[in-house]
BALOVEX-637190 format. One record per residue: residue number from 1; residue in one letter; x, y, z of N, C-alpha, C, CB in turn. Coordinates in nm, 4 decimals, padded with zeros to 6 digits, m for minus. Glycine has a CB too. Layout:
BALOVEX-637190
NODE|k|r|nc1|nc2|nc3|cac1|cac2|cac3|cc1|cc2|cc3|cbc1|cbc2|cbc3
NODE|NUM|A|X|Y|Z|X|Y|Z|X|Y|Z|X|Y|Z $
...
//
This chain:
BALOVEX-637190
NODE|k|r|nc1|nc2|nc3|cac1|cac2|cac3|cc1|cc2|cc3|cbc1|cbc2|cbc3
NODE|1|M|13.0435|10.0557|10.7778|12.9455|10.1222|10.6947|12.9615|10.2731|10.6963|12.8075|10.0851|10.7389 $
NODE|2|G|13.0219|10.3275|10.7942|13.0329|10.4712|10.8045|12.9946|10.5226|10.9412|12.9484|10.5362|10.7010 $
NODE|3|L|13.0055|10.4362|11.0430|12.9786|10.4781|11.1801|13.1093|10.4751|11.2580|12.8712|10.3869|11.2474 $
NODE|4|K|13.1343|10.5824|11.3315|13.2512|10.5877|11.4179|13.2003|10.6022|11.5605|13.3480|10.7057|11.3785 $
NODE|5|C|13.2327|10.5040|11.6439|13.1777|10.4996|11.7788|13.2880|10.5163|11.8820|13.1025|10.3682|11.8021 $
NODE|6|R|13.2513|10.5868|11.9907|13.3421|10.5988|12.1035|13.2587|10.6208|12.2298|13.4443|10.7154|12.0817 $
NODE|7|V|13.3090|10.5681|12.3390|13.2453|10.5908|12.4682|13.3231|10.7001|12.5389|13.2401|10.4597|12.5543 $
NODE|8|T|13.2504|10.8024|12.5814|13.3094|10.9125|12.6562|13.2300|10.9260|12.7855|13.3087|11.0469|12.5731 $
NODE|9|G|13.2923|10.8865|12.8957|13.2214|10.8884|13.0234|13.1052|10.7912|13.0194|13.1715|11.0303|13.0567 $
NODE|10|D|12.9840|10.8427|13.0416|12.8654|10.7572|13.0405|12.7814|10.7798|12.9151|12.7809|10.7825|13.1651 $
NODE|11|V|12.8490|10.8137|12.8049|12.7803|10.8414|12.6784|12.8483|10.7645|12.5651|12.7795|10.9941|12.6480 $
NODE|12|L|12.7674|10.7013|12.4812|12.8166|10.6415|12.3572|12.7910|10.7421|12.2460|12.7469|10.5027|12.3270 $
NODE|13|V|12.8965|10.7878|12.1810|12.8837|10.8806|12.0694|12.8994|10.8011|11.9411|12.9890|10.9962|12.0779 $
NODE|14|V|12.7995|10.8115|11.8540|12.8044|10.7461|11.7237|12.8032|10.8562|11.6181|12.6840|10.6454|11.7040 $
NODE|15|A|12.9159|10.8726|11.5505|12.9273|10.9730|11.4445|12.9019|10.9053|11.3105|13.0677|11.0419|11.4464 $
NODE|16|V|12.8091|10.9604|11.2347|12.7775|10.9064|11.1023|12.8724|10.9720|11.0029|12.6264|10.9317|11.0631 $
NODE|17|D|12.9529|10.8914|10.9369|13.0521|10.9414|10.8414|13.0025|10.9179|10.6981|13.1901|10.8721|10.8638 $
NODE|18|L|12.8801|10.9614|10.6735|12.8162|10.9482|10.5417|12.7473|11.0795|10.5090|12.7138|10.8291|10.5388 $
NODE|19|S|12.7324|11.1088|10.3811|12.6625|11.2318|10.3437|12.5123|11.2103|10.3309|12.7177|11.2856|10.2130 $
NODE|20|R|12.4695|11.0840|10.3194|12.3271|11.0547|10.3007|12.2849|10.9346|10.3851|12.2965|11.0283|10.1520 $
NODE|21|I|12.1635|10.9439|10.4396|12.0985|10.8269|10.4981|11.9660|10.8156|10.4238|12.0787|10.8400|10.6576 $
NODE|22|D|11.9643|10.7271|10.3258|11.8469|10.7142|10.2397|11.8105|10.5675|10.2208|11.8720|10.7809|10.1033 $
NODE|23|A|11.7151|10.5421|10.1339|11.6640|10.4068|10.1130|11.7745|10.3079|10.0761|11.5582|10.4078|10.0046 $
NODE|24|A|11.8773|10.3556|10.0076|11.9842|10.2667|09.9626|12.0653|10.2089|10.0791|12.0767|10.3414|09.8681 $
NODE|25|I|12.0727|10.2794|10.1908|12.1546|10.2306|10.3026|12.0794|10.2208|10.4346|12.2729|10.3201|10.3208 $
NODE|26|A|11.9526|10.2546|10.4365|11.8771|10.2605|10.5626|11.8791|10.1284|10.6387|11.7334|10.3003|10.5349 $
NODE|27|I|11.8605|10.0179|10.5709|11.8572|09.8880|10.6389|11.9930|09.8565|10.7003|11.8158|09.7763|10.5410 $
NODE|28|Q|12.0992|09.8781|10.6232|12.2338|09.8529|10.6746|12.2661|09.9473|10.7905|12.3383|09.8687|10.5624 $
NODE|29|F|12.2258|10.0739|10.7781|12.2456|10.1715|10.8852|12.1786|10.1231|11.0133|12.1900|10.3097|10.8442 $
NODE|30|K|12.0535|10.0804|11.0024|11.9780|10.0340|11.1192|12.0459|09.9122|11.1826|11.8325|09.9994|11.0793 $
NODE|31|E|12.0911|09.8175|11.1011|12.1581|09.6982|11.1535|12.2902|09.7338|11.2209|12.1825|09.5972|11.0411 $
NODE|32|D|12.3664|09.8222|11.1591|12.4939|09.8634|11.2180|12.4720|09.9384|11.3491|12.5725|09.9511|11.1196 $
NODE|33|M|12.3719|10.0250|11.3520|12.3399|10.0969|11.4757|12.2953|09.9993|11.5840|12.2301|10.2023|11.4505 $
NODE|34|R|12.2164|09.9029|11.5479|12.1713|09.8029|11.6455|12.2916|09.7291|11.7043|12.0729|09.7021|11.5797 $
NODE|35|S|12.3854|09.6897|11.6198|12.5056|09.6206|11.6668|12.5877|09.7079|11.7601|12.5911|09.5771|11.5488 $
NODE|36|E|12.6040|09.8336|11.7238|12.6871|09.9251|11.8029|12.6219|09.9638|11.9353|12.7168|10.0505|11.7227 $
NODE|37|T|12.4899|09.9603|11.9432|12.4204|10.0082|12.0628|12.3590|09.8965|12.1469|12.3129|10.1044|12.0229 $
NODE|38|Q|12.3851|09.7708|12.1127|12.3273|09.6607|12.1899|12.3654|09.6687|12.3365|12.3714|09.5273|12.1327 $
NODE|39|T|12.4889|09.7056|12.3617|12.5360|09.7228|12.4988|12.6006|09.8600|12.5079|12.6365|09.6092|12.5405 $
NODE|40|G|12.6293|09.8996|12.6265|12.6967|10.0271|12.6449|12.6157|10.1212|12.7311|12.7248|10.0913|12.5117 $
NODE|41|P|12.6588|10.2460|12.7338|12.5930|10.3456|12.8192|12.4455|10.3644|12.7863|12.6639|10.4781|12.8071 $
NODE|42|D|12.3730|10.4174|12.8843|12.2296|10.4406|12.8666|12.1997|10.5571|12.7734|12.1648|10.4655|13.0003 $
NODE|43|R|12.2964|10.6446|12.7540|12.2747|10.7588|12.6647|12.3590|10.7423|12.5392|12.3088|10.8925|12.7360 $
NODE|44|V|12.2931|10.7570|12.4251|12.3591|10.7489|12.2951|12.3371|10.8816|12.2245|12.3045|10.6287|12.2093 $
NODE|45|I|12.4450|10.9400|12.1734|12.4341|11.0613|12.0929|12.4696|11.0248|11.9498|12.5269|11.1757|12.1473 $
NODE|46|L|12.3778|11.0521|11.8594|12.4001|11.0280|11.7175|12.4408|11.1604|11.6543|12.2724|10.9681|11.6481 $
NODE|47|D|12.5662|11.1684|11.6122|12.6209|11.2898|11.5523|12.5964|11.2851|11.4013|12.7736|11.3047|11.5842 $
NODE|48|L|12.5082|11.3728|11.3545|12.4694|11.3754|11.2134|12.5311|11.4932|11.1378|12.3185|11.3810|11.2017 $
NODE|49|S|12.6396|11.5483|11.1889|12.6960|11.6703|11.1303|12.7497|11.6530|10.9883|12.8059|11.7205|11.2177 $
NODE|50|K|12.7795|11.5304|10.9472|12.8288|11.5073|10.8103|12.7180|11.4658|10.7144|12.9369|11.4008|10.8111 $
NODE|51|V|12.5957|11.4495|10.7665|12.4839|11.4039|10.6839|12.4149|11.5250|10.6211|12.3827|11.3200|10.7681 $
NODE|52|D|12.4151|11.5295|10.4879|12.3528|11.6405|10.4150|12.2117|11.6091|10.3678|12.4376|11.6778|10.2965 $
NODE|53|F|12.1765|11.4806|10.3671|12.0454|11.4404|10.3138|11.9935|11.3206|10.3911|12.0544|11.4072|10.1622 $
NODE|54|I|11.8645|11.3243|10.4216|11.7980|11.2099|10.4829|11.6583|11.2009|10.4225|11.7922|11.2232|10.6399 $
NODE|55|D|11.6162|11.0795|10.3888|11.4803|11.0619|10.3379|11.3977|10.9865|10.4414|11.4807|10.9862|10.2019 $
NODE|56|S|11.2756|10.9507|10.4047|11.1859|10.8860|10.5013|11.2402|10.7516|10.5486|11.0477|10.8666|10.4398 $
NODE|57|S|11.3128|10.6812|10.4634|11.3722|10.5537|10.5043|11.4804|10.5757|10.6095|11.4308|10.4800|10.3827 $
NODE|58|G|11.5614|10.6775|10.5891|11.6641|10.7102|10.6868|11.6045|10.7548|10.8192|11.7548|10.8180|10.6326 $
NODE|59|L|11.5019|10.8368|10.8098|11.4321|10.8817|10.9299|11.3714|10.7629|11.0038|11.3228|10.9839|10.8940 $
NODE|60|G|11.3111|10.6724|10.9284|11.2532|10.5516|10.9877|11.3579|10.4654|11.0557|11.1817|10.4705|10.8818 $
NODE|61|A|11.4768|10.4598|10.9978|11.5850|10.3813|11.0584|11.6275|10.4415|11.1922|11.7058|10.3734|10.9632 $
NODE|62|I|11.6344|10.5736|11.1998|11.6715|10.6396|11.3255|11.5639|10.6174|11.4311|11.6939|10.7906|11.3032 $
NODE|63|V|11.4378|10.6255|11.3908|11.3269|10.5998|11.4841|11.3325|10.4544|11.5322|11.1892|10.6296|11.4164 $
NODE|64|A|11.3637|10.3613|11.4430|11.3728|10.2198|11.4807|11.4845|10.1978|11.5825|11.3966|10.1321|11.3562 $
NODE|65|V|11.5954|10.2681|11.5661|11.7055|10.2568|11.6627|11.6596|10.3080|11.7985|11.8307|10.3358|11.6144 $
NODE|66|R|11.5884|10.4179|11.7989|11.5373|10.4736|11.9253|11.4472|10.3713|11.9951|11.4589|10.6060|11.8996 $
NODE|67|K|11.3585|10.3084|11.9193|11.2687|10.2077|11.9776|11.3473|10.0876|12.0283|11.1642|10.1621|11.8742 $
NODE|68|Q|11.4481|10.0469|11.9539|11.5290|09.9316|11.9927|11.6009|09.9568|12.1247|11.6306|09.8984|11.8831 $
NODE|69|L|11.6379|10.0814|12.1515|11.7062|10.1137|12.2768|11.6152|10.0964|12.3975|11.7587|10.2558|12.2726 $
NODE|70|G|11.4851|10.1084|12.3775|11.3898|10.0906|12.4863|11.3771|10.2150|12.5716|11.4304|09.9738|12.5726 $
NODE|71|D|11.2948|10.2034|12.6739|11.2656|10.3174|12.7605|11.3795|10.3519|12.8558|11.1415|10.2899|12.8397 $
NODE|72|A|11.4635|10.2544|12.8855|11.5704|10.2765|12.9831|11.6896|10.3511|12.9231|11.6168|10.1436|13.0398 $
NODE|73|R|11.6972|10.3556|12.7907|11.8106|10.4219|12.7241|11.7591|10.5362|12.6393|11.8911|10.3216|12.6367 $
NODE|74|R|11.8488|10.6288|12.6074|11.8090|10.7505|12.5377|11.8936|10.7705|12.4125|11.8213|10.8722|12.6305 $
NODE|75|L|11.8305|10.8183|12.3056|11.8998|10.8543|12.1823|11.8797|11.0034|12.1580|11.8479|10.7698|12.0610 $
NODE|76|D|11.9885|11.0789|12.1648|11.9868|11.2215|12.1349|12.0577|11.2437|12.0020|12.0539|11.3041|12.2490 $
NODE|77|L|12.0243|11.3531|11.9363|12.0822|11.3852|11.8060|12.1608|11.5149|11.8151|11.9724|11.3961|11.6979 $
NODE|78|S|12.2682|11.5231|11.7379|12.3460|11.6474|11.7356|12.3924|11.6772|11.5939|12.4674|11.6383|11.8311 $
NODE|79|G|12.4174|11.8068|11.5708|12.4801|11.8506|11.4474|12.3967|11.8381|11.3215|12.6020|11.7763|11.4286 $
NODE|80|L|12.2660|11.8529|11.3330|12.1823|11.8406|11.2133|12.2103|11.9564|11.1171|12.0320|11.8374|11.2518 $
NODE|81|T|12.2380|11.9218|10.9928|12.2556|12.0231|10.8900|12.1185|12.0830|10.8591|12.3221|11.9629|10.7614 $
NODE|82|P|12.1124|12.2007|10.7978|11.9821|12.2647|10.7730|11.8821|12.1752|10.6987|12.0027|12.3913|10.6939 $
NODE|83|T|11.9280|12.1015|10.5992|11.8370|12.0156|10.5227|11.7825|11.9027|10.6098|11.9088|11.9574|10.3996 $
NODE|84|V|11.8691|11.8404|10.6877|11.8274|11.7305|10.7752|11.7368|11.7838|10.8861|11.9509|11.6585|10.8360 $
NODE|85|K|11.7714|11.8988|10.9416|11.6881|11.9589|11.0465|11.5478|11.9872|10.9948|11.7521|12.0887|11.0985 $
NODE|86|K|11.5379|12.0310|10.8710|11.4068|12.0606|10.8124|11.3205|11.9344|10.8028|11.4237|12.1234|10.6729 $
NODE|87|V|11.3811|11.8222|10.7675|11.3072|11.6953|10.7613|11.2525|11.6599|10.8991|11.3981|11.5809|10.7083 $
NODE|88|F|11.3344|11.6768|11.0027|11.2891|11.6470|11.1385|11.1769|11.7414|11.1808|11.4061|11.6566|11.2371 $
NODE|89|Q|11.1850|11.8668|11.1399|11.0800|11.9623|11.1744|10.9510|11.9335|11.0978|11.1268|12.1050|11.1459 $
NODE|90|L|10.9600|11.9063|10.9698|10.8408|11.8807|10.8884|10.7652|11.7567|10.9335|10.8795|11.8660|10.7430 $
NODE|91|T|10.8383|11.6588|10.9838|10.7755|11.5344|11.0296|10.7439|11.5373|11.1791|10.8660|11.4159|10.9988 $
NODE|92|R|10.7748|11.6495|11.2438|10.7538|11.6695|11.3875|10.8381|11.5744|11.4729|10.6068|11.6513|11.4211 $
NODE|93|M|10.9386|11.5145|11.4131|11.0298|11.4290|11.4894|11.1195|11.5118|11.5800|11.1150|11.3440|11.3950 $
NODE|94|D|11.1235|11.6423|11.5569|11.2003|11.7288|11.6462|11.1353|11.7386|11.7842|11.2145|11.8683|11.5852 $
NODE|95|T|11.0112|11.6929|11.7952|10.9441|11.6891|11.9253|10.9657|11.5547|11.9954|10.7940|11.7158|11.9084 $
NODE|96|V|11.0167|11.4575|11.9222|11.0395|11.3233|11.9765|11.1823|11.3088|12.0296|11.0121|11.2167|11.8687 $
NODE|97|F|11.2773|11.3684|11.9587|11.4181|11.3591|11.9944|11.4661|11.4888|12.0580|11.5026|11.3258|11.8713 $
NODE|98|K|11.5639|11.4766|12.1476|11.6375|11.5954|12.1928|11.7423|11.6206|12.0861|11.7030|11.5758|12.3380 $
NODE|99|I|11.7408|11.7410|12.0316|11.8325|11.7764|11.9238|11.9215|11.8913|11.9706|11.7546|11.8154|11.7941 $
NODE|100|F|12.0509|11.8739|11.9532|12.1491|11.9727|11.9956|12.2217|12.0290|11.8731|12.2501|11.9103|12.0954 $
NODE|101|P|12.2599|12.1570|11.8791|12.3247|12.2197|11.7638|12.4544|12.1497|11.7216|12.3538|12.3644|11.7949 $
NODE|102|D|12.5300|12.1030|11.8208|12.6551|12.0335|11.7887|12.6881|11.9337|11.8993|12.7720|12.1350|11.7701 $
NODE|103|L|12.7915|11.8557|11.8753|12.8278|11.7499|11.9688|12.8711|11.8059|12.1041|12.9392|11.6645|11.9101 $
NODE|104|D|12.9397|11.9187|12.1040|12.9820|11.9788|12.2312|12.8619|12.0130|12.3191|13.0656|12.1052|12.2054 $
NODE|105|D|12.7586|12.0718|12.2584|12.6376|12.1042|12.3351|12.5695|11.9779|12.3859|12.5397|12.1857|12.2493 $
NODE|106|A|12.5661|11.8754|12.3036|12.5039|11.7493|12.3440|12.5790|11.6866|12.4597|12.4983|11.6519|12.2264 $
NODE|107|M|12.7115|11.6902|12.4529|12.7924|11.6316|12.5600|12.7782|11.7109|12.6892|12.9397|11.6253|12.5184 $
NODE|108|A|12.7616|11.8411|12.6779|12.7494|11.9260|12.7968|12.6140|11.9121|12.8660|12.7720|12.0707|12.7590 $
NODE|109|A|12.5138|11.8694|12.7904|12.3790|11.8565|12.8455|12.3687|11.7321|12.9331|12.2746|11.8509|12.7326 $
NODE|110|T|12.2834|11.7425|13.0317|12.2590|11.6244|13.1139|12.1693|11.5296|13.0384|12.1962|11.6622|13.2497 $
NODE|111|A|12.1652|11.4075|13.0794|12.0870|11.3048|13.0101|11.9388|11.3139|13.0422|12.1381|11.1673|13.0463 $
NODE|112|S|11.8995|11.4039|13.1266|11.7567|11.4119|13.1653|11.6712|11.4732|13.0586|11.7407|11.4912|13.2920 $
//
């Protein structure tokens, strides 16, 4: 669907290779993320650096993935473009997720 996954140390990095996460693909995105994150490291970084647009359905899909991971696992976000970052700020989801400027910063941060 447009997800590129790799395990680096104790982190699963999921890079979204799509320009949009919207109503047209939100369900498929959520299912693909669920499949990719069912097992693996406790920390997942979702790299959104190629995503230029996200709507409420896309945002809901990301929140659903976070819930699916449960309390024992963590979903961090990296590389939000200005438009996507604004959606997270307007919905106050920037207070729910740890958001990093880019993947390097996310990888350098501890999982705490």
